[in-house]
N, C-alpha and C positions, 0 to 999 in steps of 0.2 A: 380263654373264654371269660374267666373271672374279671380280667382287666377291661375287656370290652363291655361287659355288663355294668361294671362299676362306673366306667366313664359315661355310659348312657344314663344310668340312674342318678348319679350325682350331678349330672347336667340339668336335671329337673329342679325347679325352684323349691319345691316343698318337701324334698326328701332329706331326712336327717341321717338315715343309716340303712344299710342292706346287709342281710346275713343269708348265707346259703346253707342248706341242709342237704347235702348231696348235690347231684347234678341237675335236679329238676324242681327243687322246692326252695322258694325264696321268701324271706320275711322282710318287708319294706316298712320302715318307720317314717311316718309323715308328720309334718307339723299340724297340730290339731286345728288351728285357726283356719288354715286354707281349706281343709277338708270339711269342717263343720259349717263353713259359710257357703259352700258350693251347693248347687241344686243337684238332686238325685240324677238327673239326666247328664249333668257334667261329670259326676262321679263315675257313672257307667262308661262314658266315653273315655275318660282318663284311664280307668283300669283296663279297658279293652286295648287301648293303644300301648300301654306298658306291657300288658300280657303278650300282645302280638310281637313286640320287639324282643322281649326276653326269650320267648319261645323260638323266634327266628335265630337268635344268637346261639341258643342251645342246640338247635338242629344243625346249624352251620358247623359247629364243632363236634357233631355226632354224639353229643352227650345224651340226646334223646332221638328216637326215630322220627322220621318225617310225619308220621301219623300221631305222634304224641304231643303233649303240650307241657309247658312249664307251669307249675302250680305256684301262684304268687298270693301271699297273704299280706294284707295291709293293716298296720297298727298305728295308733297314735302314740305320742311320746310317753303316755302313762300305761301303755301295754294293752289298751282296749282294742280288740279286733274290730276293724272297720269294714273290711270286705274280704271275702274268701273265694276260692275257685268255685265255679258253678259245678254242681254235681250231675247236671243233666247232659249226658252225651259229651261229645268232643266239641266244646265251645270255648272261646277265649274270653267270654264275658265273666264277670264276677257277680257274686251275690253281695249286694250292699246291705250291711247290717246296721250301720249308724250313719 
């Protein structure tokens, strides 16, 4: 599972690093320039796509149930939290903070 997630995430242009905290919590470090120059709509689309893919991989390997989601947190290279999982119900969208 870790290999498949790493291959996917590192295939994205703006990812510097990914760390896992258990089977369903992930911290992705993005290059700040690409994030800060994007429009909020694009940030939402990006996060939802990454969240969907990571959740699907976790479900595929039975790390989480089919009704659960992976929780992905996005940071810039200085450690600023950019986006976090939505707290409202089971959704794969993120709350954009910056």
